[in-house]
C-alpha positions, 0 to 999 in steps of 0.5 A: 871507126870503119877502117879500125874495124877492117883491120881488127876483124881482118883475120876472121874475114880472111878465114871465113873466106879462105882468102889468100894474102894476095886476095887480101891484098886485092881487097885494099887495092881494087878499091883504091884503083877505082877510087883514083878513077872516081875521086878526080871528078868528086874533088872537082865537083867539090869546088862547086855548089854541088859539095852538099850533095856529094857528102850526103850521097857519100855517107848514104853510099857507105851505109850501103857498103857496111850492109853489104860487107856484113852479108857478103859471102865471097871475094867478088861481093867483098870487093864491090862492098870495099870499093863502095866504102872507099869511094864513098869515103872520098865524097863524105869524110875527105870533103867534110875534112876539106870544108872545115880547112876552107873555113880557116886556111891559115890554121890548116895544121891545127884544124887538121890535128883536131880532125885526126883526134876525132878520127882516132877516137873511132879507130881506137874504139873500134879494135877494143870493140872487136876484141871484147866481142871476140872474147865473148864469141860474137862474129865480125858480121853483126859489127858490119850490119850495126855500123850500117845503121849508124851510118843511116842515122848520120846521114839524117844528121848531115841533111841540114849542114852547110858546106859552102865555105869554098871558093866556088860554092855559089858558081856553076863552073864549066868543065873546061875550067875545072880541068884547067884548074887540075892540070895547073895544079898538077904543075905545082911542085910544091903541092906534088911534093906534099902529096907524095910525102903524105902518100908514102908516109901512109905506109906507116899509118893506114897500111901499117894498121891494115896488116898489124892483126895479120902480122900478130896472128900469122907471124907472132903466133898469137890468137885472134883476140890477142891480134886485135889487141895489138891493133888496139895497142897501136890505135890506143897509142896513136890516140895519146899521140893525137891528143898531145899533138893539138896542143903542141902545134901551138908551140912547136913547128909541124915540121920539126915534129915530122922530122924528129919522129921519122927517125925514131919511127924508122929505128923502133920499126926495125926493132919491132920486126927484128926482136923475138919477144912477143911482149916487146912487140907490143910495146914498139907497135905502141911506140910507132903508134904514139910517134906517127900520130902527128904525121897525116895532120901536118902533112895534110895541113902543109898540103891544103896550105898550097892552095887555100880555098881550093880543097876540092882541087886538092882532094882531085890532085891527092886522089891521082897521087894515090896510084902507087899507094893502092898498089901496095897492099897487093904488092905486100900480099904477093911478097907474103904469098912467095917469101912470107909476111914477115919479109913483106912488112919491110916494105913499110919502112920506106914510109919514115925514110921518105920523110927523112929524105923529102922534108923541106927545110923550115924556111923553104916550106914557108916561102913555097906556101906562098907561091900559087899558079892561080 
């Protein structure tokens, strides 16, 4: 819900703080760069007995980051707040997800589909709430302050949860051994393939969500409430797709779903950028959200399947692979400031293109998943 909220309130946040496109890009790039430094260590520690402490500490830090966002009055404060939220999500969201995968590694895709569905509910609710409150004349700061309180309650609920399904849950692993495992994982070609595809696909997932509100407000020319409504259309369509993905993965290969939807999304996104009709843009952004719904679940499931029961190691490698992805908001911001946001949006088309080019064949993927460096 937090990240759906960020995209929905971004036009108002940008106006309140008088930010340029480049500065808006920094709000997402700087936290990502900080996360690249912190998340690999979080992942390595997560494969030890310290996972529970990391998760509880992460949600506590999230409450602080939400509070800081709600009261922040400058770009510098917002950079600190967004950075706290980004790193904290790696410590509790990602590790909670990894723990679920460790409990049943053979059904990683199906587990990720259910996880993504629950996340989509939160992401969908956020822009709907924002749209309704904007129509009623309320601001965005109160939303963040309210979520800070919710995060505090969530912290209390996590105190009794167990996080011991991973391979090193009862061990104290020496730092040298942890880093040796990381180096070995970085030499696993199949793991690097899935990490790279997941990061590139994110151009049409989180990165599109982050700029949709600005695109509809600044390029299409609709009001703030309608721009938030566009995000609602995108997320509701994604929610429907996520709900249908759960039973679909019991009958259809995740790779086949990725391959077909990548082509559909590429065609639909090009049409979305080119058509001048406002209602058609709303329809196309909904279609894109529906078709990309299964991407993260399948890609993340395939990534975890490369090294079963070592989800913390997967988190570390994925964080290191995030280097190029976190630079995207800054690059989009620079292109938007120089040439216009309508031109910067074309960069996101690399997401479906990467899937079309980089997905392995069905048989090859199954064989590679049985190869482990450990």
